[in-house]
N, C-alpha and C positions, 0 to 999 in steps of 0.2 A: 085554314083548317089546322087544328091542333093535332099533332102526331100522337098516335096511341102510345101511351107509356107502358112499357113492358116490365113487369116485375120479375125478378129472378125467383120463379116458382119452383116447385118440386121437380117438375120435368126438366127445366133447364138446369137445375142442380144435379140431376141424375146424369144428364149428358156430360156435364163437367167432371163428374166423378168417374164415369166410364172412360173419358179421355185420359184422365190421370191413371186409371188402372191399366189401360192398354199401354200407355207410355212406359209404365214401370215394367210390365210383363215384357215388352219388346226390349227393354234394356237387359232384363235377366236373360232372355233368350239369346240376345246378341252376345252377351258375356259367355254363355254356355257354348255357343258356336266358336267363339274366339279361343276358348280354353279347351276345346275338344271335349267338353263334358265335365271337366274337372271342377268347375264352380257348382255343379249340380250336387245338392246335398239334401239332408233331412229338412232343413229350413226352407229350401226351394219348394219341396213338395208340400210342405205345411202352408206356405204362402199361396201356392196355386190352388190348393184345396180350399182354403178360406176364401180367396177371391172368386173362385168359381161358384161355390155353393152359397156364399153369404152376400155377394154383390151381383155377379152377372145374372144368376138365376132369379134374383129377387127384384132387380131394378125395373122400373117402368119408364118407357120413353114416349108414350102417346097419352094425350089429353083424355080424360074421361068423356069429354064432349069436344066435338070439333070446333076450333076457334073460327069465328066469323071473319076475322082479318088475318091475313098471312103476316106472320111475325118474322121480320127480317133478322132480328138478333137470334131467334131460333135456328134459322137456316145457316147463319154463320157458325154457331155452336155445332150443329150436325155436320157441316162440311169439315170442321176440324176433327171431330170424332171419326168421320169416315176416313180421313187420311191416316189416322193411328190404327184403325181396324185393318185397312188395306195393307199397311206395313206388316201387321201381324200375319195376315194371310200369306203374303209373299214370303215372309221368313219361313213359315211352316212348309209351304210348297217347295221351296228351294232346299231346305235342310231336313226334310222329313225323315230321311234315313238316319241322320245324326240323332234326331229326337227320339226316334224308336230304339235306338241302341243305348239310351241313358240307363244307368245301372239301378233301375227301380227295384228289381228283385233283390239286389245286393243291399240296398238301403233297408228294405223290409227285414231281411235276415239279420242285418247288423243290429237293427232295433230290437228284434226279438232276442237276440243274444244279450244285449245290454240290459234288457229288462228281466230276463229269466235264466240266462246261462252265462253270466258275466265271468265265472271262474271255471267254466267247463272247457275242455279241449275238444269238444265235438266239432266236426267239420261243418261248413256251410250247408252241404248237402244233407247231412244228418239232421241239422236244425230245420231245414226246409221240410223234410219228411215229417218231423214232429209238429211243425206249424200246420202242414196240410192235414195231418191226422185230427187236429183240433178243429179245423175249419170245414173239412169236407162233409162231416155228418150233418152240419147245419144246412137248412134250406136258405135260399138267397135272402129272404127278408130277415131271418134270424141272424145270419152272419153279418149282413151289412149294418144291422142295428146293434151289433155286439161291441164290447170294449176292445175285443181282439181285432176287429177291423178298424174301428175308429182311432185306436192308439197305435197299431202296427200295419195292419193289412192295407190301409189306404195308400201306404208308400208305394205300393206296386201299381196303383192306378195311373193311366196315362192321361194326366191332366192337360198336357199340351194338346193332344187330340181333342179333348172336350172343349177347351178354349177356342181351338180352330173352328169346330163346327158352330160354336156360338157366334163366332166372328162372321161366318158365312151368313147366318141368320140376320145379324145386324146390318150387314151390307145390303142384303136383299130388302130389308124393311126400309132403310134410308133411300135406296135408289127407287123404290116404289112410292116413296112419300107416305108410307104407312097406310096406303089405300087398301091393301089386303092383309091388314094386320091380324096376326094370330100370335098367341103367347107361346114362348119357347117351351118345349117339353122338359120339365124340370126332373122327370123321373129318369135321370141318366143311368141309374143303377138297374133299371128294368125290373123293379119290384112289382109283383102282381100276385093274384090269387087264382089264376086260371089254370086248368088242365086243357091243353090243346089237343093232345094226342094220346090215345089210350095205349096200353102196354102191347096190345096185339099188333098195332102198326109198328111200334118200336122194335118188336121182335123180328118182324120181316125184314126191317132195314138192317138191323144188327147181323142177322143170319146171312144175308146175301152180301153185305158190303163192308163189314168190319174187317180191317186189314187190307181192303182193296181201295175203297174211296177215302177212308180215314184209318188212322192207327187203331189197333184193337183196343176196345173198351168193353166194359160189361154192359148188359142190357139196362141195368139200373142207372149206370152212369149216363148212357145215351138218352134214357127217358128224362132224366133231370136236365140234361143239356137242351134237348129239343123242346122241352116244356119250360125253358128258362127258369128253372129252379136250382141250377148249380151255383155253388159258391166259388170253388177254386178250379175244379176239373174243366178243361176246355178241349174241343176237338182239334186234333192235329190232321188236317185235310191233305190227302195225297193228290187227289184229282178234282180241282176246283170246279171246272166246267160241268163235269158229271154230277158233282155234289149240288151245284146250283139248280140242276134239273130236279133233283130230289126235293130241294127247297120249294121249287115251283109246284111240283105235284102235292106236296104237303100243304102249301098255301091254298091250293084249289079246294082242299077239304074243309076249309074254314069259312064261316060267314064273313060278311064284310066288316063287322065290328071287330071280331077276333083277328081277322087278317090285318087290320089297320094297327093293331097292337103287336102282333107276332112278327110280321115280316120285317119291319124296320129294326125290331129288337134282335132278331136272329142274325140279320146282316151285320149289325153292329158287333154282335158276339163273335162272328167269324171274320171281322175286320174287312168287310166288303162294302163299297158304296152302293147306294141305289142305282147310280148311273152305270156302274160296271155290271151289276146284277142284271139290269134291263138289256144290256148289250150282249150278255152271255148265257142267260138262263135257259134258253131253248136252242142253243147252238148244236147240241148233240142230235137234235131232231130236224135240223135244217136239210133242205133238199140236197145240198152238195156235201153233206156230212159223210164221214167214213161209214163203211158197213158195220164196223165194230160200234160206233156211236149209235147208229140206228138201231142195232140189236139191244143195245143197252136201254135206249129209250122205249122200245117196244116191251122189254122185259119189265121195266119200272111200271109202265102203264097197265100191265096185268097184275101187278102186286097190289096196287091201291089206287 
């Protein structure tokens, strides 16, 4: 019997390409770890942005139709890719605190200075306030599609984290042999046109919990944040467990379609994993919870 001849098709090429991308990224990350972040610069962010947007989010790894015969060569390629992706995940898990401390904000302000205030003696803080005053009035879609973001603002984005989450997706697909294949959500900036909550609900939350569960902000700022319309302003949460209970109550107000969009997006916005959320979001109402937490849960239940 003549062995099936396997051509290096688009899918095989994509696997080889991803393997190369991950090997390069792992080398960059290792260098950043070894230099304690000193090797992280504008070029690094520009590379990560390009690789994530133009390769990881666009590559396809599954056939349009299932092959009738298992392709041994394909399995060899996937195993090699899996090794590189696993290395990436392990690097991030081990050095997450180092990656989170990389000077993304500093890179953004330095680029803003270079482009607009190269001869100015303004401090970084003053330039940050100017940059924010240009970005904050814009809604999310307008800001992320603006030259201000594409040329400068993107430098603040945590592409290490984005690549890590994509890596978890790739590993899941490979280990399941693509049997439950789904396309990775490319809307990582969470751009949408929905209004999830009206100002009445926002008013109640701001009135009762601003300065308590999170640092004081205006009703309009909170409205934009909880409706995922914010561009720069983010919540600084003081009591995460209580705030996650608020998130759960808000999520219960949404239908299934809206919830499927809002919940993962707001969790990403506040830098919380779905696993952590599921383990904590109702802890304030548990049987063994403190009287203070139970009173809080009862009060929230009466608000909305």
